[in-house]
N, C-alpha and C positions, 0 to 999 in steps of 0.2 A: 504494500500500500504506500502511496505517495501522498503526503498531506502537507498543507500549509495554511497559514492564517495571517492576514494583514501583511501580505508580501509586497516588497518593493519590486521594481522591474527585474533586477538581476535575480532575485529569489524566485519570482514567478517563472522567468525563463528557465532557470535550473530545474524547477519542479516539472515543467512541461517536458524538458529533456529527459529527466529521470523517468517520468511516466511513459514516454515514448519508447525508451530502452527496455522497459519491463513488458511491453506488449507482446513480444515474440513468444514468450512462454505462457501467456494468458489464454484461458478458455472463455473468459468473460472480462470485458473492460468497461469500467464505469468512470466517466468524467463528470465531476460536479463542480460548479462555480457559483458561489454566492457573493455578490459584490456589485461593483459598477461595471456597466457595459454600455456601449453605444453602437449604433448602426449608421454607417455613412456609405452612400452610393452602393447599397446592396451588400455591404460587407459588415460583419459583426466583429467587434473588438472587445476584449476583456481588459479592464484598466487596473493596473497595480496602484497601491496606495500613494506612490510618489509621482504619478503621472502629471506632467506639466503640459497642458494643452493650451498654449498661448495663441496658436494659429491652427486652422483646420488641418494643415499639412503635418502637424506634429503627431497626429493620431497614429500614423503608420510606424513611427519610431518609438512612441511611448506606450502603445497598446500591444496586446497579443492577439493576432488574428485567429479567430475561431477555426478557420479553414486549416490552419497549421495543425491543430489538434485533430480535426476530423481526418485529414490525410494520414496522420500517423496511426489512427485507429482502424484504417481500412484493412479488412481481412474477410475472406470467405469462410473461414473455419472458426470464427470467434463471434460471439454475441457482443455487440457494442451498445452501450446506453450513454446518452449525454444529457445532463440536466443543467440548464442555465437559469439560475435564479438571480438575474442581474437587475439592478435598479433601473428603472426606465427614465429617470431624470439624468441630465448631463451635469456632472459636478464641476465641469470646467467652464472656461470662458469661450469655448469654441462657438457656441450659439451666437454670441454677440458679434464675434468676428465674421461669422458666416452671414449674418443679417446685414453687415456693413459692406457686403460685396467681396469679402476676402476668402470666401469658401462656401461650401454647401451646408445647409442646416441639417444636423443629424435628426433623424426621426425620433418620435417618442417611444420607440421600442425596437427590438431587433427584427431583422428580416429572416425569413426561413433560409437556413444555409443551403447552398447548392451542393448536390452530391458530386464529389469529384469523379471524373471518368475512370472506369476500371483500367488497370494496366493490361497491356496485351503481351 
């Protein structure tokens, strides 16, 4: 089991990496996130406690893209469950920057993650 609470970016990155490495031996994988998350342009991001989102473009550097976790979980021989209990409000100033024309306004909730194409 890989657990973490109130993680900064580096800690969250390391937990995602550790989780990904343990998947090869797993018959069941469960990913659970409770905290802040935002959706921008159809992509969902989990936010660490130290995320600094001064501009809309900071999100890709400061957040963890949910697709990264979903790609790591892909397997035809394992059951995968993903639970995202992310707050729907945006704790950053991205919204004000986006409204001023410097970026796109994040929605009030996540978008449905697209399923990555299977490898051939």
